Every structure is written in C-alpha cells, then in structure tokens.
C-alpha positions, 0 to 999 in steps of 0.5 A: 235852076231848070229843076226849080222852074219845073218844080214850081210849074208842077206845084202850080199844075197841082194847085190848078188841078185842085181848083179845077176839081172844086169848080167841077164839084160846084158846077155839078152842084149848081146843075142839081140845085137848078134842076131840083130846086129851081126847076130850071136846069142851067145848060152851061153847067154840064158843058163847063164841068166836062171842059174843066175835067179835061184841064184837070186831067191834063194837069194831073197827067203832067204832074204824074210824069214829073213825079214818075207816077206813070206806068213803068216796068221797074221790076224788069229794069231792075233785073238788068245790069246797072249800066243798062238800067241807066240807059233804059231809064233815059230811053223811057224818058225820051219815049215819054217826051216824044209822046208829049211832043206828039200830043202837042203836034196832034192836039195843036192840029185839032185845036186850030182846025176846031177853033173857028167853031163855037161850043153850043152851050158855052160862049167859047171856041170848040177848039178849047177842048184840045188846048189841055192836050197841048198844055199837057204835051208841053209839060210832059216834054219839059218834065221828061227833059228834067228827068233826063238831065237828072239822070245825066247828073246822077240826081233824082227829081223830087216829087211835087208834093214834097 
C-alpha cells in the first residue's frame, strides 16, 4: 500500500513538473512577445518563470530519488560481497533520506524567516522560494523509506514512468 502511495505521488510529481515546464515556456514566450511585439515587457513573467523552475526542479529531484536516478557508485558496491551490498544500499538510502530531512529542516527555517517579506515582482511571499526545498525534502524522505522497505522485503521499486 505504501508503494502504491509513493508511486502515485511520484507520477503526480512528474505531471506537475511537466505542467510547470509548459508554464515556464509560456511565461518566457509572453515576456518576449510583450517586449518585442507590444513594446511593454511584463515584469512578472521572469519572476514567475524563475519560481516555477524551483518547483519543477524540486519535483524532478524527488522523482529522481524514487527512481534511483541519483548519483551512485554501483560499480564499487557490486565489487563487495552480496551481504555487504545489501547493507551499503540501505546505508545509501538512509543517507539520502537524512539529506531530505535536512532539506525540510533548513528550507523550513528559511521559508519561515522570509515569509513576512514580499516579492517585488509577484504578489506572493518571498518565503515561497524555499517551499520547493521543503516539498522535495519531504518527498525524498518518503521515497527513501520506500527503498529501505523494498530492500528489507527483497523487492525493487519500479520507476514512475512504468
């Protein structure tokens, strides 16, 4: 059940990342059209595109962790005895999950600290820049736990695009 939840969450992240990329393209195109066709550059377009890039990156990073697309040293691990391979893989997922928890903690501190400030070009809080770090951190922790459970059961986490 947890794997189904994580798979659904991962697919949702992929969909949101694609929608975010399309929105970035539209923002940039609108900025170009405004500047060169209407001779009136929309000031919000660049700021919104930058904010959307943060969210797209957060969702992409989280899906990369679930699909084991992050940097690994598989060639080194494969040289170890099978018993140690299993232990090292669990350690790797524990470390990745710990990094995700640090992202939640650090991103949360910055988000709270900046929430009372407003962005100059958008009518949103400046703390929203740190929300993707928190979201990615939570997802990384959830997906790392899924990998540890799968290793304990002797199963494999299927990638999101399957």
